[in-house]
C-alpha positions, 0 to 999 in steps of 0.5 A: 813885245812892247807896243810901238808908240806909233801904233795908235797913230798908224791905226788911226790914219790907216782907218781914214785911208781905208775910208777914202779908198772905199769911196775911190773904189766905189767911184773908179772900179765898182761904178764903171762895172755897174754902168757897163752891166746896164749897157752904157757905152765906154765913152760915157763911163770914161766921164767918171774920171772927171771925179778925179778933178777935186783931187787934181785941184786940191792944191789950190785950197790946201794952203788955206786949209793948212792955215786953218788946221795949223793956226799961228797960235792954238791947237791942231784942228785936224779933227774938226776938219776931218769931222766936217768933211767926212760928214759931207762925204757920207751925206753925198753917198746917201744922196747918190744911193737914192739917185742912181746908178742911172741917170748918170749925171745926177749921180755924177753931181752927188759923187763930185760933192763927195770927191771934194769933201774927201779930197779936203779930208785927205789934205788934213790926214796926210798933213797930220800923218807926216807931222806926227810920224817919227822919221823911222816910222815914215815907212810904216805910215806909208804902208798904212796908206798904200795898204789901206788903199787896197783894203778900201778898194776891195770894199768899194770896188769888190764887196760893193758889186756883190752887194749891188747884185744881191741888195740893189744899188741903194742899199749897197751904197748906203752900207758903204756910207755907214762903213765910211763913217765908222772907219773915220772914228779912230782918227777923230778919237786920236786927233781929237786929243790934240784939238785945243791943246797948247802948242808953240806959236807957229812962225811958218806960213804954209804956202804954194810958193814955199813948196814950189821953191824947193827942188825936191817938190819939183822933182817929185812932181815930174816923178808922179806924172811919169809914173802915173802915165805908165801905171794908171792909164788902163785902170778904169777900163779893166772892169768894163773889159771883164764885163765884156769878157762875160763875167757877172758883177758878183764874180768881178766883185768877189775876184777884185775884192779878194785881189785887193785884200791879198795881192794888193797887201802882198804887193805893198809888203813886197814893194816895201821890202824891195825898196828897202833892199834895192832902192827906188829906181829898180822898184819903179822900173820893175813895176813898170815892166810888169805892168807893161807885160800885163797890159800886153797880154790883155791887148792880145786877148782883146785882139785874138781871144786866144788866152784862157779866161782864167789867165786873163782874169789873173793878169788883170787882177795882178796888174791892178793890185799887186804890180801897182801897189809895189811901185806906189809904196816906193813912190809915196814913201819918197814923197813923204820924205820930201814933205815939210812937216810945217806944211805937209798938207800942202807939199804932199797934196801937190804930189797927189794932185799931179797923180790925180790930174794925169789919172783924170786926163788918161781916164777920159782919153781911155774911155774914148779910145777903148770905145772907138778904137777897141780894147786891143789898140787901147791896151797895146798903147797903155803897155807902150806907155808903161815901157816908155816910163822906165827910161824917163823915170831913171832920169828923175828918180833919186839916187838915195840909198835904199834904206833912206827912202824907207826910213826917212833917215835924211828925209828933209833939207837941214832947215826943215824940222822932223820928229826923231 
C-alpha cells in the first residue's frame, strides 16, 4: 500500500501533541494524586486548576504569535517558535522536579511558566496542522490530536505515578522532561524544512477581530463552553477520589495509564467512526449521557460505599478516558473545519481558550465543593451538569452531514482557502 503523503506530517504533529499532553497529564492528573497522598486538602489541590490560566488566555497573544510565525514575506517560522517554547517548558519541568512536590506554591510557579510556554507552542502546532493538512486529512489530524492527548495523559498521569512511587518525585519529573524533549524532535525536523523557504506574500493579517467576525467562531465558542461543563467538571477530583478509596499511587498510575492507552485511544476511534456515521449532535449527546451515568455511579459510591471497588475504578477510568475522547473527537474535528488556514493559530486557539477557561473555573470550584460538601454532592452535581448539556448542545451544534464533519469537505466559507 502506498504511503500517505500526510503520514510524516501527522506523525510530527502527533508527537508534539503527545509531549504537550505529558505535561497536562502530569499537572492535572498525576500531581493531584501525589499531593493527596501527602495529605493536602482538596481545596488546595483544586488550586492546580489555575495552571489552566495560560491556556484560557493564550488567545490574547495568538495574533502576535501568528504574525511572527507567518510573516508578510518570508518562510514559515513554526520550527523556531516551537524550539524556543519547548526549551522553556523542559527547563521549567527540571526546576519543578528539583523543588517539589511540596511546598506547593514554588512548584505551582514553575509549572505556570511551563504552562505559558506549552500553550504558546500549541498555538504554533495547531496553526501548522490546519494550514498543512489537506481537507480529506483533517479527520486524521484530529485523531492524532485526541489520540496523542491520551497517550500523553497515560505517560504524564499514569507512568509518572509509578515512577514517583519507585524513584521519587525529582527523578520522575526529570524523566518526563527528557521525554518531552524527545517527542518534539519529529516536529522540528518536519517544520524546519519550511523555515526560510520562499513563499508567496501573505496579504491577510491575523487578528482576533477577523476571527470573531465569523459566525462559525462564535458558534464554536458556545459549543465549547457547554460541552466542557458537562464533560470536565469532575475530572480533577477523580485521582483524589481514588486515593481516598484506598488505592496506592502506583496502582492508580498503572490503571490510569493503561486506561488512557487503551480506552482513550479506543474512544477516539469510536468517536471518529460514530461522527462519520451519525454526525456531531448524536455523538456529543451520547457522550454527555454516558458521562452523566458514570458520575452518578461515583456519587452513589461516595454516599453509600455500596458498589464494588473494581466497578468504581472501572467507571472512573471509562468516564475519564473512553467517554471523554468519544465526544472530543467530534468537537475538535468540527473546530478544525471552522478554522481559517490563514490564521488557524488564532481561530483554533479561541476554541481551546474557551475550553480551558471553563475547565479552570470548574476545577477550582470542584476542589472547594468536594472538600466542604463531600464527594457525593459534588459528583451528583457534575452528573446533573452533564445531563443539562444535552439539550443545550442540540441548540448550538451544527446540522452538517456526518461525512462533512469528519472529512472537512466543505470546511470553510467560500472566501477561505484550504488545501485540497
